[in-house]
TORFI-652971 format. One record per residue (C-alpha): residue in one letter; x, y, z. Coordinates in Angstrom, 2 decimals. Example, Ala and Ser with C-alpha at 12.3 -4.5 7.8 and 13.67 -1.06 7.14 Angstrom:
a,12.30,-4.50,7.80 $
s,13.67,-1.06,7.14 $
END
This chain:
x,14.79,-24.70,3.08 $
x,17.76,-26.80,4.02 $
x,17.61,-29.89,6.16 $
x,20.51,-31.65,7.80 $
x,19.94,-35.25,8.79 $
x,22.67,-37.13,10.61 $
x,22.48,-40.83,11.39 $
x,25.44,-42.55,13.00 $
x,26.05,-46.22,12.52 $
x,25.66,-48.35,15.64 $
x,27.98,-51.23,16.50 $
x,27.57,-54.13,14.06 $
x,24.57,-52.50,12.38 $
x,23.84,-53.63,8.83 $
x,23.71,-51.00,6.10 $
x,20.03,-51.74,5.42 $
x,19.05,-50.86,8.99 $
x,21.09,-47.68,8.86 $
x,19.44,-46.68,5.61 $
x,16.00,-47.51,7.04 $
x,16.66,-45.27,10.07 $
x,17.82,-42.49,7.76 $
x,14.72,-42.69,5.58 $
x,12.46,-42.66,8.66 $
x,14.16,-39.52,9.93 $
x,13.81,-37.80,6.59 $
x,10.16,-38.81,6.40 $
x,9.48,-37.52,9.91 $
x,10.94,-34.11,9.03 $
x,8.43,-33.72,6.20 $
x,11.07,-32.54,3.74 $
x,9.81,-34.71,0.90 $
x,6.22,-33.55,1.42 $
x,7.36,-29.94,1.30 $
x,9.27,-30.50,-1.94 $
x,6.43,-32.40,-3.59 $
x,3.90,-29.79,-2.51 $
x,5.88,-26.91,-4.02 $
x,7.14,-28.73,-7.10 $
x,4.84,-26.99,-9.58 $
x,4.38,-23.68,-7.76 $
x,4.90,-20.65,-9.95 $
x,7.17,-17.82,-8.98 $
x,5.80,-14.31,-8.85 $
x,6.71,-12.16,-11.81 $
x,9.25,-9.46,-11.14 $
x,8.22,-5.82,-11.24 $
x,10.23,-5.29,-14.43 $
x,8.55,-8.21,-16.21 $
x,5.07,-6.98,-15.27 $
x,5.92,-3.46,-16.44 $
x,7.31,-4.77,-19.73 $
x,4.21,-6.83,-20.49 $
x,1.94,-3.93,-19.54 $
x,3.78,-1.56,-21.89 $
x,3.58,-4.15,-24.66 $
x,-0.18,-4.51,-24.12 $
x,-0.68,-0.73,-24.19 $
x,1.27,-0.36,-27.43 $
x,-0.81,-3.12,-29.06 $
x,-4.02,-1.41,-27.96 $
x,-2.86,1.91,-29.38 $
x,-1.82,0.25,-32.64 $
x,-5.20,-1.49,-32.94 $
x,-7.09,1.74,-32.20 $
x,-5.05,3.63,-34.82 $
x,-5.58,0.97,-37.49 $
x,-9.30,0.82,-36.66 $
x,-9.56,4.61,-36.95 $
x,-7.75,4.59,-40.29 $
x,-10.12,1.90,-41.60 $
x,-7.49,-0.80,-42.05 $
x,-9.23,-3.14,-39.62 $
x,-12.89,-4.06,-39.85 $
x,-14.69,-4.35,-36.51 $
x,-15.33,-7.92,-35.42 $
x,-18.19,-9.17,-33.27 $
x,-16.05,-9.47,-30.16 $
x,-12.29,-9.43,-29.89 $
x,-10.76,-12.83,-29.25 $
x,-9.39,-13.22,-25.74 $
x,-6.80,-15.87,-25.20 $
x,-5.88,-17.42,-21.92 $
x,-9.09,-16.81,-20.07 $
END
C-alpha cells in the first residue's frame, strides 16, 4: 500500500506548523496503524515450500518405519512432537 501525502507551505508559515500539519494528515490516513498492525504478520508459505517439507516429512516417516522394522529403534512410549 502506497500513500502520497502532500502539504504545501503557506505564506510565512513556520516549519514546525508545516510539520505538524503533515503529521496530522498522515495520522488521519491511518498509514501508521496499518503498518504497525501488519508488522509481525507471517507470509503464507509457497506451494513449493509446502511440498518440499511434506516430502521431507514422508521420507523421515519411511526411514523411521524401516529402522523400527529392522529392530534398530526400540519403541518409545509416545513419539516426541515438537512445535505443538
